[in-house]
C-alpha positions as CSV (number, residue, x, y, z in Angstrom):
1,I,-0.9,15.5,5.6
2,F,2.9,15.2,5.0
3,C,2.5,11.4,4.6
4,C,-0.2,11.8,2.0
5,I,1.8,14.3,0.0
6,S,4.9,12.1,0.2
7,A,2.9,9.1,-0.9
8,L,1.4,10.9,-3.9
9,A,4.9,12.2,-4.9
10,A,6.3,8.7,-4.6
11,L,3.4,7.3,-6.6
12,S,3.9,9.9,-9.3
13,A,7.7,9.1,-9.5
14,V,7.0,5.3,-9.7
15,T,4.4,5.8,-12.4
16,I,6.8,7.9,-14.5
17,A,9.8,5.6,-13.8
18,I,8.0,2.4,-14.6
19,N,7.0,3.7,-18.1
20,R,10.4,4.8,-19.2
21,D,11.9,3.2,-22.2
22,M,13.7,0.0,-21.1
23,I,16.5,0.5,-23.5
24,N,17.3,4.0,-22.2
25,Q,17.2,3.0,-18.5
26,T,20.5,2.6,-16.8
27,G,21.5,-0.4,-14.7
28,W,21.5,1.6,-11.4
29,S,17.9,2.9,-12.0
30,I,16.6,-0.6,-12.5
31,G,18.6,-1.8,-9.5
32,V,17.1,1.0,-7.3
33,M,13.5,0.1,-8.4
34,V,14.1,-3.6,-7.7
35,S,15.6,-2.9,-4.4
36,L,12.8,-0.6,-3.3
37,T,10.2,-3.2,-4.4
38,C,12.0,-5.8,-2.3
39,L,12.2,-3.4,0.7
40,F,8.4,-2.7,0.5
41,T,7.7,-6.4,0.3
42,A,9.9,-7.1,3.3
43,I,8.2,-4.4,5.4
44,Q,4.7,-5.7,4.4
45,T,5.8,-9.3,5.3
46,M,7.1,-8.1,8.7
47,S,3.7,-6.5,9.3
48,V,2.1,-9.9,8.8
49,Y,4.4,-11.3,11.5
50,L,3.6,-8.4,13.7
51,S,-0.2,-9.1,13.4
52,L,0.3,-12.5,14.9
53,N,-0.8,-12.9,18.5
54,M,2.8,-12.9,19.9
55,T,4.9,-10.7,22.1
56,W,7.6,-8.8,20.2
57,S,10.5,-6.9,21.5
58,E,10.3,-3.1,21.6
59,P,12.6,-1.9,18.8
60,L,10.8,-4.0,16.3
61,V,7.3,-3.1,17.5
62,S,8.1,0.7,17.3
63,L,9.6,0.4,13.8
64,M,6.6,-1.6,12.5
65,E,4.1,0.8,14.0
66,A,5.9,3.7,12.3
67,L,5.7,1.9,9.0
68,A,2.1,0.8,9.4
69,L,0.8,3.1,6.7
70,L,2.6,1.0,4.0
71,T,0.3,-1.8,4.9
72,F,-2.9,0.3,4.8
73,D,-3.3,0.2,8.6
74,L,-5.2,3.3,9.4
75,S,-4.8,3.1,13.2
76,L,-1.7,5.3,12.8
77,V,-3.7,8.1,11.2
78,K,-6.2,8.1,14.1
79,T,-9.3,8.6,12.0
80,E,-11.5,8.2,15.0
81,C,-10.3,11.6,16.2
82,L,-11.7,13.3,13.0
83,M,-14.9,11.3,12.7
84,S,-16.7,8.4,14.2
85,I,-15.8,5.4,12.1
86,N,-17.0,1.8,12.6
87,P,-14.8,-1.2,11.8
88,V,-16.8,-2.0,8.6
89,S,-16.3,1.6,7.3
90,E,-12.6,1.3,8.2
91,H,-12.3,-2.0,6.3
92,L,-14.1,-0.5,3.3
93,F,-11.7,2.4,3.3
94,R,-8.7,0.1,3.4
95,L,-10.1,-1.8,0.4
96,L,-10.6,1.5,-1.5
97,I,-7.0,2.6,-1.1
98,P,-5.7,0.6,-4.1
99,L,-8.5,2.0,-6.3
100,V,-7.6,5.5,-5.2
101,F,-3.9,4.8,-6.1
102,L,-5.0,3.6,-9.6
103,T,-7.2,6.7,-10.1
104,Y,-4.2,8.9,-9.2
105,V,-2.0,6.9,-11.6
106,A,-4.6,7.5,-14.4
107,L,-4.5,11.2,-13.5
108,V,-0.7,11.4,-13.6
109,L,-0.8,9.6,-17.0
110,A,-3.5,12.0,-18.3
111,V,-1.3,14.9,-17.4
112,K,1.7,13.2,-19.1
113,R,-0.4,12.6,-22.2
114,R,-1.1,16.3,-22.4
115,L,2.6,17.0,-22.3
116,V,3.9,14.2,-24.5
117,L,1.7,13.8,-27.6
118,E,3.1,10.4,-28.7
119,M,2.2,8.6,-25.4
120,R,-0.2,5.7,-25.6
121,F,-2.4,5.8,-22.5
122,A,-3.7,2.2,-22.2
123,P,-0.4,0.3,-22.2
124,E,1.3,2.8,-19.8
125,F,-1.7,2.7,-17.4
126,L,-1.8,-1.1,-17.4
127,N,2.0,-1.3,-16.9
128,A,2.0,1.2,-14.1
129,S,-1.1,-0.2,-12.3
130,G,0.1,-3.8,-12.6
131,S,3.5,-2.8,-11.1
132,I,2.0,-0.8,-8.3
133,L,-0.5,-3.6,-7.4
134,M,2.4,-6.1,-7.4
135,I,4.3,-3.8,-5.0
136,F,1.3,-3.6,-2.6
137,F,0.2,-7.2,-3.1
138,V,0.8,-8.3,0.5
139,S,-1.0,-5.2,1.9
140,I,-3.9,-5.8,-0.4
141,C,-4.2,-9.4,0.7
142,M,-3.9,-8.4,4.4
143,S,-6.7,-5.9,3.9
144,V,-9.0,-8.4,2.1
145,F,-8.4,-11.3,4.5
146,D,-8.2,-9.3,7.8
147,P,-11.9,-9.7,8.8
148,L,-11.8,-13.4,8.0
149,V,-9.2,-14.1,10.8
150,C,-11.3,-15.4,13.6
151,Y,-10.4,-16.2,17.2
152,A,-12.3,-18.6,19.5
153,H,-13.8,-17.1,22.7
154,P,-14.0,-19.3,25.8
155,G,-17.7,-19.6,25.4
156,G,-17.3,-21.3,22.0
157,A,-18.2,-18.3,19.8
158,Y,-15.8,-16.9,17.2
159,A,-15.1,-13.2,16.5
160,S,-12.9,-11.2,14.2
161,M,-10.0,-9.5,16.1
162,R,-8.7,-6.3,14.8
163,R,-5.0,-5.4,15.3
164,E,-4.6,-2.6,17.9
């Protein structure tokens, strides 16, 4: 629950920060946003390496398992404890996470529009959603292509292997 609330607060802050007037933004705020974007991309890229069938040393494995939610990996949440979920439903839920993010961005901007009358909804929504989708690009690609990664069995058949 804490992770969900933190994610929604961060998504709200990013939505508001992205749509600020570029002329009024200070150099350090732009630097912080660029640095955080690079950090998210690095974490997502490391999770791609972690998904490879290799043996990794312990500090790296523990760190990447703790940050698995940034890559839409739901094994950390343990959804199977709450309800029985098959791999297809889990994959569908992973694909719906970006759409939920965009719906929340639209909700944040609708509230902002009620408070600020001169706001134009469409340009701010497109700006915020494009930036957020760029931040989570690696995670979205991993979610889309994860079932297409097949491994050969000794009998000659192929099967998709989920990360455990």
